[in-house]
C-alpha positions in Angstrom: -28.8 -44.5 160.7 -27.0 -41.9 158.6 -24.8 -39.4 160.5 -26.3 -35.9 160.2 -24.2 -32.8 160.6 -24.7 -29.1 159.9 -21.5 -27.4 158.6 -20.6 -23.9 157.6 -19.2 -23.1 154.1 -18.8 -19.8 152.2 -20.2 -18.9 148.8 -17.3 -18.3 146.5 -19.0 -16.5 143.7 -18.2 -13.0 142.3 -20.7 -11.1 144.5 -20.2 -8.5 147.2 -22.1 -10.6 149.8 -19.7 -13.5 150.2 -22.4 -15.4 152.2 -21.9 -17.8 155.0 -24.0 -20.9 154.3 -25.2 -23.8 156.5 -25.1 -27.1 154.8 -26.7 -30.3 156.1 -24.6 -33.4 155.4 -26.1 -36.9 155.8 -24.0 -40.0 155.1 -21.4 -37.9 153.2 -24.0 -36.3 150.9 -25.2 -32.7 151.2 -29.0 -32.8 151.5 -29.9 -29.2 152.2 -28.3 -25.7 152.1 -29.4 -22.3 153.3 -28.1 -19.0 154.6 -26.3 -19.0 157.9 -28.8 -17.7 160.5 -25.9 -16.8 162.8 -24.2 -14.5 160.3 -25.1 -10.8 160.8 -24.7 -10.0 157.1 -26.1 -13.2 155.4 -29.0 -13.1 158.0 -30.2 -16.6 157.2 -31.1 -16.3 153.6 -29.5 -16.8 150.2 -30.0 -15.2 146.8 -32.2 -16.8 144.2 -29.2 -18.3 142.5 -27.3 -20.0 145.4 -30.6 -21.3 147.0 -30.3 -24.0 144.3 -26.6 -24.6 144.8 -27.0 -28.3 145.4 -28.4 -28.7 141.9 -25.0 -27.5 140.8 -23.0 -29.8 143.1 -24.9 -32.9 142.0 -25.7 -31.8 138.4 -25.9 -34.8 136.0 -23.8 -32.8 133.4 -21.1 -31.9 135.8 -17.5 -32.6 134.6 -16.2 -35.3 137.0 -13.2 -36.8 135.2 -10.3 -35.5 133.1 -11.3 -35.4 129.4 -9.3 -35.3 126.2 -10.7 -33.8 123.0 -11.5 -36.2 120.2 -13.4 -33.9 117.8 -12.7 -30.6 116.1 -12.2 -27.5 118.1 -15.6 -26.2 119.1 -17.4 -29.5 118.7 -17.1 -30.3 122.4 -16.4 -34.0 121.9 -14.2 -35.6 124.5 -13.1 -39.0 125.9 -12.3 -39.8 129.5 -8.6 -40.2 130.4 -6.8 -40.7 133.7 -5.3 -37.9 135.7 -1.9 -39.4 135.1 -2.4 -39.3 131.3 -3.8 -35.7 131.4 -1.1 -34.3 133.6 1.8 -35.9 131.7 0.4 -34.8 128.3 -0.3 -31.2 129.5 3.1 -30.9 131.1 4.8 -32.2 127.9 2.8 -29.8 125.6 3.6 -26.8 127.8 7.3 -27.7 127.7 7.1 -28.2 123.9 5.4 -24.8 123.5 8.0 -23.1 125.7 10.9 -24.7 123.9 9.6 -23.8 120.4 8.1 -20.4 121.0 9.4 -19.3 124.4 7.6 -19.6 127.7 5.8 -16.3 127.3 3.8 -17.9 124.5 1.9 -19.6 127.4 -1.0 -17.5 128.8 -3.0 -18.2 131.9 -6.5 -16.9 131.7 -8.6 -16.6 135.0 -10.8 -14.3 136.9 -13.4 -14.5 139.6 -15.3 -17.7 139.0 -14.1 -18.6 142.4 -13.4 -15.7 144.8 -11.7 -17.7 147.6 -8.4 -16.1 148.3 -6.5 -19.3 147.6 -8.6 -20.4 144.6 -8.4 -17.0 143.0 -4.7 -16.5 143.1 -2.0 -18.6 145.0 -0.4 -21.7 143.7 -1.6 -21.0 140.1 0.3 -17.7 140.1 3.4 -19.4 141.5 3.2 -22.1 138.8 2.9 -19.8 135.9 5.5 -17.4 137.2 8.0 -20.2 137.7 7.6 -21.6 134.1 8.0 -18.1 132.7 4.5 -17.7 131.2 3.1 -14.3 130.2 1.4 -12.5 133.1 -2.3 -11.7 132.8 -3.7 -8.3 133.6 -7.0 -9.2 135.2 -9.1 -6.3 134.1 -12.4 -7.7 132.8 -14.7 -6.5 135.6 -13.5 -3.9 138.0 -10.1 -2.5 137.1 -11.3 0.9 135.8 -13.4 1.6 138.8 -10.7 0.4 141.2 -8.2 2.8 139.6 -10.6 5.7 139.8 -11.4 5.0 143.4 -7.8 4.5 144.3 -6.8 7.8 142.7 -9.4 9.6 144.9 -9.7 7.6 148.1 -6.4 5.7 148.2 -7.7 2.1 148.7 -10.9 0.1 148.3 -12.3 1.2 151.6 -15.7 2.9 152.1 -18.7 3.2 154.4 -19.5 0.1 156.6 -22.4 -1.6 154.8 -23.9 -2.7 158.2 -24.4 1.0 159.1 -26.4 1.8 156.0 -29.6 1.6 158.1 -28.6 5.0 159.6 -28.6 6.8 156.2 -31.5 9.1 155.4 -30.7 9.2 151.7 -29.3 6.2 149.8 -28.1 6.5 146.3 -27.7 3.3 144.3 -25.5 4.5 141.5 -25.0 1.9 138.8 -26.0 -0.6 141.4 -28.8 -3.1 141.0 -28.9 -4.1 144.7 -31.8 -6.4 144.5 -30.2 -8.6 141.9 -26.5 -8.2 142.6 -26.1 -7.3 146.3 -29.3 -8.6 147.8 -27.9 -8.9 151.4 -27.5 -5.1 151.5 -31.2 -4.8 150.8 -32.4 -5.4 154.4 -30.2 -2.5 155.5 -31.8 -0.3 152.8 -35.2 -1.3 154.0 -34.3 -0.6 157.6 -33.2 2.9 156.6 -36.4 3.4 154.5 -38.6 2.3 157.5 -36.9 5.1 159.5 -37.7 7.6 156.7 -34.8 7.4 154.3 -35.3 7.9 150.5 -33.8 5.6 147.9 -32.6 7.2 144.6 -31.4 4.9 141.8 -29.2 6.2 139.0 -29.2 3.7 136.1 -29.9 4.0 132.4 -32.3 1.0 132.8 -35.3 0.6 135.1 -33.8 -2.4 137.0 -35.5 -4.4 139.8 -33.9 -1.9 142.2 -35.0 1.1 140.2 -38.6 -0.2 140.3 -38.5 0.0 144.1 -36.9 3.5 144.3 -38.4 6.8 145.4 -36.7 8.4 142.5 -35.1 6.9 139.3 -32.7 9.0 137.2 -31.8 7.5 133.9 -28.7 9.1 132.3 -27.3 8.0 129.0 -24.7 5.2 129.4 -21.3 6.6 130.1 -22.4 10.1 131.3 -22.4 9.5 135.1 -19.4 11.8 135.7 -21.2 14.6 133.9 -24.2 14.1 136.2 -21.9 14.2 139.2 -20.3 17.5 138.0 -23.8 18.9 137.4 -24.7 18.1 141.0 -21.5 19.7 142.2 -22.3 22.9 140.2 -25.6 23.2 142.1 -24.0 22.3 145.5 -21.2 24.9 145.1 -23.5 27.5 143.5 -26.0 27.3 146.3 -23.4 27.3 149.1 -24.3 23.8 150.2 -20.7 22.4 150.2 -19.0 21.5 153.5 -16.2 24.1 153.2 -14.5 23.0 156.4 -14.2 19.4 155.3 -12.9 20.5 151.9 -10.3 22.7 153.4 -9.1 20.2 156.0 -9.4 16.9 154.2 -9.1 17.3 150.4 -6.7 18.5 147.8 -7.8 20.5 144.7 -11.2 21.7 145.9 -10.8 25.1 144.4 -9.9 23.6 141.0 -12.9 21.2 141.2 -15.2 24.0 142.0 -14.0 25.9 139.0 -14.5 22.8 136.8 -18.0 22.3 138.2 -18.9 25.9 137.4 -18.9 24.9 133.7 -21.5 22.2 134.3 -24.7 24.2 134.8 -27.9 22.1 134.8 -28.8 22.9 131.2 -25.4 21.6 129.9 -25.7 18.6 132.2 -29.1 17.8 130.8 -27.8 18.0 127.2 -25.0 15.5 128.0 -26.9 13.1 130.3 -30.5 13.3 129.1 -31.6 13.9 132.8 -33.9 16.9 133.1 -32.2 20.1 134.5 -35.0 20.5 137.1 -34.4 16.9 138.3 -30.6 17.5 138.5 -31.3 20.7 140.6 -33.7 19.0 143.0 -31.5 15.9 143.4 -28.3 17.8 144.0 -30.0 19.9 146.8 -31.5 16.8 148.4 -28.2 15.0 148.4 -26.3 18.0 149.9 -28.9 18.7 152.6 -29.7 15.2 153.8 -27.6 13.6 156.5 -26.4 10.9 156.6 -26.3 10.4 152.8 -24.8 7.2 151.3 -23.8 6.3 147.8 -23.6 2.7 146.8 -21.6 2.5 143.5 -21.2 -0.7 141.6 -19.1 -1.7 138.6 -21.7 -1.1 135.9 -20.4 2.5 136.3 -16.9 1.6 135.1 -17.7 -0.2 131.8 -17.3 2.6 129.3 -14.6 4.8 127.8 -14.5 7.1 130.9 -15.3 4.4 133.5 -12.3 5.2 135.7 -13.0 8.9 135.8 -16.8 8.3 136.3 -16.1 6.4 139.5 -13.5 8.9 140.6 -15.8 11.9 140.1 -18.8 10.3 141.9 -16.4 9.3 144.7 -15.6 13.1 145.2 -19.3 13.9 146.2 -19.1 12.7 149.8 -16.1 15.0 150.4 -17.8 18.0 148.7 -20.8 17.6 151.1 -18.9 16.3 154.1 -21.0 13.1 154.0 -17.9 11.1 155.2 -18.4 12.7 158.7 -21.4 10.5 159.5 -21.7 6.9 160.5 -23.7 5.4 157.6 -22.7 8.2 155.3 -20.1 8.5 152.5 -19.8 6.0 149.7 -18.9 2.4 149.0 -17.5 0.8 145.9 -15.7 -2.1 147.6 -14.6 -3.1 151.0 -11.8 -5.3 149.7 -9.0 -2.9 150.6 -9.9 -3.2 154.3 -8.6 -6.7 154.4 -4.8 -6.9 155.0 -4.0 -9.5 152.3 -0.4 -10.3 151.5 -0.8 -10.8 147.8 2.9 -11.1 147.0 3.4 -13.8 149.6 0.6 -15.8 148.0 1.5 -15.3 144.4 5.3 -15.0 144.5 5.9 -12.6 141.6 9.6 -12.9 142.4 9.5 -16.3 140.6 8.7 -14.7 137.3 11.7 -13.9 135.1 12.6 -10.2 134.8 11.0 -8.6 131.7 8.1 -11.0 131.5 5.3 -9.3 129.5 1.8 -8.7 130.8 -1.2 -9.2 128.5 -4.6 -7.6 129.1 -7.4 -10.2 129.4 -9.9 -7.8 127.9 -8.0 -7.9 124.6 -8.1 -11.7 124.3 -9.7 -11.7 120.9 -7.0 -9.5 119.5 -4.2 -11.4 121.3 -5.3 -14.7 119.9 -5.4 -13.4 116.3 -2.6 -10.8 116.2 0.0 -11.9 113.6 2.5 -9.4 115.0 2.4 -10.5 118.6 5.8 -11.8 119.5 5.8 -14.4 120.7 2.3 -15.4 119.7 0.0 -17.1 122.2 0.4 -20.8 121.6 -1.0 -22.2 124.9 -4.0 -20.9 126.8 -4.8 -22.3 130.3 -8.3 -21.3 131.4 -9.7 -21.6 135.0 -12.1 -19.5 137.0 -13.4 -18.0 133.8 -15.3 -18.7 130.6 -13.9 -16.3 128.0 -16.0 -17.6 125.1 -19.0 -16.2 126.8 -17.7 -13.2 128.8 -14.9 -11.6 126.8 -15.8 -8.7 124.5 -16.0 -8.9 120.7 -16.9 -12.6 120.8 -16.4 -13.3 117.2 -12.7 -12.7 117.5 -12.4 -14.7 120.7 -14.1 -17.7 119.1 -12.0 -17.4 116.0 -8.9 -17.5 118.2 -10.0 -20.4 120.3 -10.7 -22.4 117.1 -7.0 -22.2 116.1 -5.7 -25.8 115.7 -2.2 -24.6 116.7 -3.5 -23.2 120.0 -3.2 -25.7 122.9 -6.1 -25.1 125.3 -6.6 -26.5 128.8 -9.8 -25.7 130.8 -10.4 -26.4 134.4 -14.2 -26.1 135.2 -17.2 -27.7 136.7 -19.2 -27.8 133.5 -18.5 -28.0 129.8 -18.8 -24.3 129.0 -18.5 -22.8 125.5 -14.8 -22.3 126.3 -14.5 -25.9 127.2 -15.8 -26.9 123.8 -12.5 -25.6 122.4 -10.3 -27.3 124.9 -7.7 -30.0 124.2 -8.0 -31.1 127.8 -11.0 -30.5 130.2 -10.2 -31.0 133.9 -12.9 -31.4 136.7 -13.1 -28.7 139.3 -14.6 -28.7 142.8 -17.4 -26.7 144.3 -17.0 -24.7 147.5 -18.5 -27.6 149.4 -15.6 -29.8 148.4 -12.4 -27.8 149.3 -11.0 -25.5 152.0 -10.5 -21.8 151.4 -10.0 -18.4 152.9 -12.5 -15.7 152.0 -12.5 -11.9 152.3 -15.3 -9.9 150.8 -15.9 -6.8 148.8 -19.3 -6.0 150.2 -18.8 -6.4 154.0 -16.1 -6.7 156.7 -16.1 -10.4 157.6 -13.2 -12.7 157.1 -14.1 -16.4 156.7 -12.5 -19.8 156.7 -14.6 -22.3 154.6 -14.0 -26.0 155.5 -14.9 -28.7 153.0 -18.3 -30.3 153.9 -18.2 -33.2 151.5 -15.6 -35.2 149.5 -14.9 -34.0 146.0 -17.3 -35.5 143.5 -15.8 -37.9 141.0 -12.2 -37.0 140.4 -12.6 -33.2 140.8 -9.8 -31.2 142.3 -9.5 -27.7 143.7 -7.5 -25.0 142.0 -4.7 -25.4 144.5 -4.5 -29.1 144.2 -4.5 -28.9 140.4 -1.4 -26.7 140.4 0.4 -28.9 142.9 -0.1 -31.8 140.5 1.0 -29.7 137.5 4.1 -28.5 139.4 5.0 -32.1 140.1 4.3 -33.2 136.5 6.5 -30.4 135.1 9.4 -31.1 137.4 9.2 -28.1 139.7 10.6 -29.0 143.1 10.6 -26.0 145.3 8.5 -26.6 148.4 6.5 -23.4 147.7 4.6 -25.3 145.0 3.4 -28.0 147.4 2.3 -26.1 150.5 -1.1 -27.1 152.0 -4.1 -24.9 151.9 -3.7 -24.2 155.6 -0.1 -23.1 155.1 -1.2 -20.8 152.3 -3.9 -19.3 154.4 -1.3 -18.5 157.1 0.7 -16.6 154.6 -2.2 -14.9 153.0 -2.8 -12.2 155.6 -0.8 -9.8 157.7 -1.9 -11.2 161.1 -0.1 -8.4 162.9 -2.3 -5.8 161.2 -4.5 -4.0 163.8 -7.6 -4.9 161.7 -6.9 -8.5 162.7 -6.2 -7.7 166.4 -6.5 -10.8 168.5 -6.8 -13.1 165.5 -4.5 -15.8 164.1 -5.3 -18.6 161.6 -6.1 -21.1 164.3 -8.6 -18.8 165.9 -10.2 -18.1 162.5 -10.4 -21.8 161.8 -12.2 -22.3 165.2 -14.6 -19.4 164.7 -15.2 -19.7 161.0 -16.3 -16.1 160.5 -14.9 -12.9 162.1 -15.6 -9.2 161.6 -12.5 -7.1 161.1 -11.3 -5.2 164.1 -12.9 -1.9 163.3 -15.4 0.0 165.5 -19.0 -1.1 165.4 -20.1 2.4 164.5 -17.4 3.0 161.9 -17.1 6.1 159.8 -13.6 5.5 158.2 -12.9 9.1 157.0 -14.9 11.2 159.5 -11.7 13.0 160.3 -9.9 12.5 157.0 -7.0 10.1 157.2 -7.4 8.9 153.6 -4.9 6.2 152.5 -3.7 8.5 149.7 -0.2 9.9 149.3 -1.4 13.2 150.8 -3.6 11.6 153.5 -6.5 13.5 152.0 -9.3 12.9 149.5 -7.5 13.7 146.3 -9.9 15.7 144.1 -6.7 16.7 142.4 -4.4 13.6 142.2 -0.8 14.2 141.1 -0.5 10.4 140.6 -2.7 10.6 137.6 -0.7 13.4 136.1 2.4 11.3 136.3 0.5 8.7 134.2 -0.4 11.3 131.6 -4.0 11.6 132.8 -6.0 14.6 133.9 -5.2 14.9 137.6 -8.5 16.7 138.3 -11.8 14.9 138.7 -13.9 15.4 135.6 -15.6 13.8 132.7 -14.5 11.5 129.9 -17.4 11.0 127.4 -18.4 7.6 126.0 -16.6 6.5 122.8 -19.8 5.4 121.0 -22.7 7.7 121.4 -24.8 9.9 119.1 -23.1 13.0 120.7 -19.5 11.8 120.5 -19.7 9.8 117.3 -22.5 11.1 115.2 -21.2 9.4 112.0 -21.3 6.0 113.7 -24.7 6.8 115.1 -26.0 7.3 111.6 -25.6 3.5 111.0 -26.0 2.3 114.6 -28.3 4.8 116.4 -29.1 2.8 119.6 -27.0 2.6 122.7 -26.6 -0.9 124.1 -25.9 -2.2 127.6 -25.9 -5.7 128.9 -26.2 -5.7 132.7 -26.5 -9.0 134.7 -29.7 -11.0 134.5 -31.4 -11.6 137.9 -30.7 -15.4 137.9 -27.2 -15.3 136.3 -23.9 -14.2 137.7 -21.7 -13.4 134.7 -21.8 -16.8 132.9 -22.1 -18.7 136.2 -25.5 -20.4 136.6 -26.3 -19.5 133.0 -26.8 -23.2 132.0 -28.4 -24.4 135.2 -31.8 -25.7 134.1 -33.7 -23.9 136.9 -32.4 -20.5 136.0 -32.6 -21.0 132.2 -36.3 -21.7 132.8 -36.7 -18.6 135.0 -34.9 -16.3 132.5 -36.8 -18.0 129.7 -34.6 -16.9 126.7 -32.3 -14.2 125.6 -34.3 -11.0 125.2 -33.7 -7.3 124.4 -35.7 -4.6 126.1 -36.5 -1.8 123.7 -38.6 1.4 124.1 -42.0 1.4 122.4 -41.1 4.3 120.2 -37.8 2.7 119.0 -39.7 -0.6 118.4 -42.5 1.1 116.4 -39.9 2.9 114.2 -38.5 -0.5 113.2 -41.7 -2.5 112.9 -40.8 -4.6 115.9 -43.5 -6.1 118.1 -43.2 -7.5 121.6 -42.1 -11.2 121.7 -40.8 -11.2 118.1 -37.3 -12.5 117.3 -34.9 -9.7 116.5 -31.3 -9.3 115.3 -28.9 -6.9 117.0 -25.8 -5.9 115.1 -22.9 -3.5 114.5 -19.5 -3.7 112.8 -18.2 -6.2 115.4 -20.9 -8.8 115.1 -24.5 -9.8 115.7 -26.7 -11.8 118.0 -30.4 -12.8 118.1 -32.9 -12.4 120.9 -36.6 -11.8 121.6 -38.0 -8.3 121.8 -39.4 -7.0 125.0 -41.1 -3.7 124.2 -41.1 -1.7 127.4 -40.3 1.8 128.7 -37.9 0.2 131.2 -35.4 1.2 128.6 -35.3 4.9 127.8 -35.6 6.0 124.1 -32.5 5.4 122.2 -31.3 2.6 124.5 -31.6 -1.1 124.3 -30.8 -3.5 127.1 -29.8 -7.2 126.8 -29.7 -8.9 130.2 -26.7 -11.2 130.3 -24.7 -13.4 130.2 -26.2 -16.4 128.4 -23.9 -19.2 127.3 -23.5 -18.7 123.5 -24.4 -22.4 122.8 -27.9 -21.7 124.4 -28.5 -18.6 122.2 -30.1 -18.6 118.8 -27.2 -18.4 116.3 -24.6 -19.3 118.9 -23.8 -15.7 119.9 -24.6 -13.7 123.0 -24.5 -10.0 123.8 -20.7 -9.9 123.7 -20.9 -10.4 119.9 -21.4 -6.6 119.7 -19.3 -5.3 122.6 -15.9 -3.6 122.1 -12.3 -4.5 123.0 -11.5 -0.8 123.3 -10.2 -0.1 126.8 -11.2 2.4 129.5 -9.5 5.7 130.4 -7.7 4.2 133.4 -7.2 0.6 134.7 -7.2 -1.0 131.2 -10.8 -2.3 131.6 -13.2 -3.3 128.9 -15.9 -0.9 127.7 -18.8 -3.3 127.6 -21.5 -0.6 128.0 -20.0 1.7 125.4 -21.6 0.3 122.2 -23.9 1.5 119.5 -26.1 -1.0 117.6 -29.0 -1.3 115.2 -31.8 -3.8 115.5 -34.4 -5.3 113.2 -36.6 -8.3 112.9 -34.7 -11.5 112.7 
């Protein structure tokens, strides 16, 4: 009879929920998987994506062995080779590139395909630092918002998500909770059963907006203007918490003066939200306690993304919402975890003066004839740049260079893998150990492998141990075990880990940080900023040449800011996540491809009629950067002048071989160096 065990593992994907999962293993094979019923945040259920995770583990098209390219770049034709052959060849090629062009011509490219602390950044960073490779500025998702929040609040700390049930007004600002943060939804429902209202601020009527009591749909990139318009009403009508502002903020007088310029009529002209709706919402927000704002990173993907997050983050200080348990705002909880990043990544191993290249500019970097030294080797893991990087045409052009040596470590043969010289098999979370923090709750987890690696797959940490050995690195730091790395990863003496060490975490599996059960982190100020206050006026920004006062940076591409461009491309375009995809993860899994059906573009009936477009017809979307094809969905879920392409499809599954990133821009955000995915004008027509 087969031995049957139920084990706990952690979902590693780029989602705030970082779920604890219960997996049943029989005879060494995982036979069922579900949400951990003992976990207070996962609450026994999983999202629509991870419910089918075992399809991913045992997928027939999974990469299970090292593979070497035998066709042209982009054809995706490979032959199986041994690990010994692959490692020796990769090590030799990296040494050749370093010798001929300098070690900085080697570029690692990774992001959050695996959010485990060790898988995300540990031995990989040590390896690339030690060989002198260029450093990567990992900006592609959250850097602008993180910078804006940090300038205002100090660290990525906010309200306790488990206390959201106490709120009486919940504002989902750029946050599609139902699709992208589903384990927060029961807390929203708990609050609503007690009388709370849900307001959604999103240019598109998302699944969350469909369930809201009120949906406000500003133009993409105008969120900060809406926040300033709210402040105008709050200050004008004497609804601000003057005591909180005086005691716990800097620059409140200057912010009030700036908000005075944003009367509802001006705010309506900028945002497209009716002045009367702005007035009513501002008063509701200021007079309802507790009030909670859940921001997400859709807010930071335009020219003024950093300032947008920063200005919205000022609202709880203006109204004193931080005083209440269940009140305030949340972008990310990640800064609550005392991670020792330098101990894990060892930046001291990198030679002085090593350059840093921004991952959001990959298309330019791979095609820039003046870049010195040029990128001659690209090592991709935890990411799929052919699908997710902006201005896709340039990215694919660069990947197709025959003089570019490309290595990809992944579970599946992605579009990026089609351009690889070597494709290496990666493990799933069921097949390796890892430490997990979260950015949507306060639980620290140790995930223990439940099954053996499939085929010859290896974890990120094991891959770089093998590469270090193959390239002749001999320092013991390159060969430390995952458990040793986990011991180094956290400041175990930090009061937030009171009574906890690695062995105890191993034993328990999942532990809430040592903060009060009813936690209001800034009820009495104590912000982790240089001043110890909420910095509505932040001298740190002035030192970087930025406006130190919270304000508004308009979008780069809009009919208001760029009317000449809008003559040719009159429609604003955004590409938020599809319900069943997570960036490009799950985007080729047959179950979810069937559920999402095909790439489509939502267009308002008036905009469709003006172009002779009917529902269900194939259409073409284009601008100066490129074009892609999709099916039209004619619906008022998109406001007039806006089209919405839910993403991210693998390009190889799209008609014409391009997805939404064919038209997105490599221009960067105002702070944090992030991409401006949602700052794009396009035109559409029948395909």
